[in-house]
C-alpha positions in Angstrom: 32.0 2.5 28.1 29.9 3.5 31.1 29.5 6.9 29.7 28.3 5.5 26.4 25.8 3.3 28.1 24.5 6.2 30.1 24.1 8.3 27.0 22.3 5.4 25.2 19.8 4.9 28.1 19.1 8.7 28.2 18.7 8.8 24.5 16.3 5.9 24.6 14.2 7.6 27.3 14.0 10.8 25.3 13.1 8.9 22.1 10.4 7.0 24.0 9.1 10.2 25.5 9.1 11.9 22.1 7.2 8.9 20.6 4.6 9.1 23.3 4.1 12.9 22.8 3.9 12.5 19.0 1.5 9.7 19.4 -0.8 11.8 21.5 -0.7 14.6 18.9 -1.3 12.1 16.2 -4.4 10.8 18.0 -5.7 14.4 18.5 -5.2 15.0 14.7 -7.2 11.9 14.0 -10.1 13.2 16.2 -9.9 16.6 14.6 -9.9 15.2 11.1 -12.9 13.0 11.9 -14.9 15.8 13.4 -14.0 18.2 10.5 -15.2 15.6 8.0 -18.5 15.3 9.8 -19.0 19.0 9.4 -18.9 18.9 5.6 -21.9 20.6 4.1 -24.1 18.9 1.5 -22.4 20.6 -1.4 -18.9 19.5 -0.3 -20.2 15.9 0.3 -21.8 15.8 -3.2 -18.7 17.1 -4.9 -16.6 14.4 -3.1 -19.2 11.7 -4.0 -19.1 12.6 -7.7 -15.3 12.8 -7.8 -14.8 9.4 -6.1 -17.5 7.8 -8.3 -15.7 9.0 -11.4 -12.4 7.7 -10.0 -13.8 4.3 -9.3 -15.6 4.1 -12.6 -12.2 4.7 -14.3 -10.6 1.9 -12.4 -13.4 -0.5 -13.1 -13.4 0.4 -16.8 -9.6 0.1 -17.0 -9.1 3.6 -18.2 -7.5 4.9 -15.0 -3.9 6.0 -15.5 -1.8 5.6 -12.4 0.4 8.6 -11.3 4.1 8.3 -12.1 6.6 6.6 -9.8 8.3 9.8 -8.7 4.9 11.5 -8.0 3.8 8.6 -5.8 7.3 8.5 -4.1 7.1 12.2 -3.3 3.6 11.8 -1.8 4.6 8.8 0.2 7.9 10.1 1.5 7.6 13.9 1.8 6.6 13.8 5.5 9.4 11.4 6.2 11.9 13.8 4.6 10.6 16.6 6.8 11.0 14.3 9.9 14.6 13.7 8.9 15.2 17.5 8.4 13.7 18.2 11.8 16.0 15.6 13.3 18.9 17.8 12.4 17.3 20.9 13.8 17.0 22.3 17.3 13.3 22.9 16.6 12.6 19.2 15.9 11.5 18.4 19.4 8.9 21.2 19.2 7.8 20.7 15.5 7.6 16.9 15.4 4.5 16.6 17.6 2.8 19.3 15.4 3.8 17.3 12.3 2.4 14.2 13.9 -0.9 15.9 14.5 -1.1 17.1 10.9 -0.3 13.6 9.7 -3.2 12.2 11.9 -5.6 14.8 10.5 -4.8 14.1 6.9 -5.1 10.4 7.4 -8.5 10.5 9.1 -10.1 13.4 7.2 -10.3 11.7 3.8 -11.5 8.4 5.3 -14.2 10.0 7.4 -15.2 12.3 4.5 -15.5 9.3 2.2 -17.6 7.4 4.7 -19.8 10.5 5.1 -20.4 10.6 1.3 -21.0 6.9 0.8 -22.2 5.7 4.1 -20.9 2.8 6.2 -20.9 0.7 3.1 -18.0 2.8 1.9 -15.7 1.7 4.7 -13.9 -1.0 2.8 -13.3 1.3 -0.2 -12.1 4.1 2.1 -9.6 1.8 3.8 -8.4 0.4 0.5 -8.0 3.9 -0.9 -6.4 5.7 2.0 -5.4 3.0 4.5 -3.4 0.3 2.7 -0.4 2.5 2.0 -0.5 3.9 5.6 0.2 0.3 6.8 3.7 0.9 5.5 4.2 4.6 5.9 2.9 5.1 9.4 5.3 2.7 11.2 8.1 4.2 9.2 7.0 7.7 10.2 7.1 6.9 13.9 10.4 5.0 13.7 12.0 8.1 12.1 10.1 10.4 14.5 11.5 8.6 17.6 15.0 8.9 16.2 14.6 12.5 15.1 13.0 13.6 18.4 15.9 12.0 20.4 18.6 13.6 18.2 16.9 17.0 18.3 16.5 16.9 22.1 20.1 15.9 22.5 21.3 18.7 20.3 19.3 21.1 22.5 21.0 19.7 25.6 24.4 20.2 24.0 23.5 23.8 23.1 22.4 24.4 26.7 25.6 22.9 28.0 23.8 20.0 29.7 25.0 17.2 27.4 28.4 16.6 25.7 27.9 14.1 22.9 29.6 14.0 19.5 27.5 14.3 16.3 28.7 10.8 15.3 26.9 9.4 18.3 23.6 11.0 17.2 23.8 10.1 13.5 25.9 6.9 13.6 25.4 3.4 12.3 22.1 2.9 14.1 20.7 6.0 12.5 21.9 4.8 9.1 20.5 1.3 9.5 17.1 2.8 10.4 17.2 5.1 7.4 18.0 2.2 5.0 15.2 0.1 6.5 12.7 3.0 6.2 13.8 3.7 2.6 12.9 0.2 1.6 9.6 0.5 3.5 8.7 3.6 1.6 9.5 2.0 -1.7 7.2 -0.9 -0.8 4.5 1.6 0.0 5.0 3.2 -3.5 4.6 -0.1 -5.3 1.5 -0.9 -3.2 -0.1 2.4 -4.1 0.6 2.0 -7.8 -0.2 -1.7 -8.3 -2.3 -3.0 -5.3 -4.5 0.0 -4.3 -6.4 0.3 -7.6 -7.1 -3.4 -7.6 -8.4 -3.3 -4.0 -10.5 -0.2 -4.8 -12.0 -1.9 -7.8 -12.9 -5.0 -5.8 -14.3 -3.3 -2.8 -16.2 -0.7 -4.8 -18.3 -3.5 -6.3 -20.0 -3.9 -2.9 -21.2 -0.3 -2.8 
């Protein structure tokens, strides 16, 4: 029992450390994405403006066809699948911070680019278009990242002969409960993207 509690405390510390490291990389990715969007040239900004105007006009006219369920599910959940894969890999503790940075970049870049094309009046539309789904997927991403980082780090300790923990302790009931919870969260994000996001974009675009 004491050994189990010691492992749990050590695992929690490694998970928290991993979460902090990934959070720092995520913040750096956001900064990099914002700076990169500000460096878009006039042609790139114009192309984005015309593309987004066409998209919003389709929504307002009722001619917009939403992507299929599986397509949206893949877009919403592919990073989470990669996090799960890295949680079973010795390279997870090295690759998860990089993945977090990439996630931060691809969250901030389209929002910042949209605001660059439409001005500050486009902030509500940008947040409706790119930010609403992230309210669901980002917390799930970091919940899985913490779990995956801790498991990957513990596997590394086992390989080096420092730790001696069974695989069942790394991927037991706690891991399964988090996985089920996160799966429902991703499904909620998919339905939000399909049904709620177009309505929000239509409403907020009327203020442009």
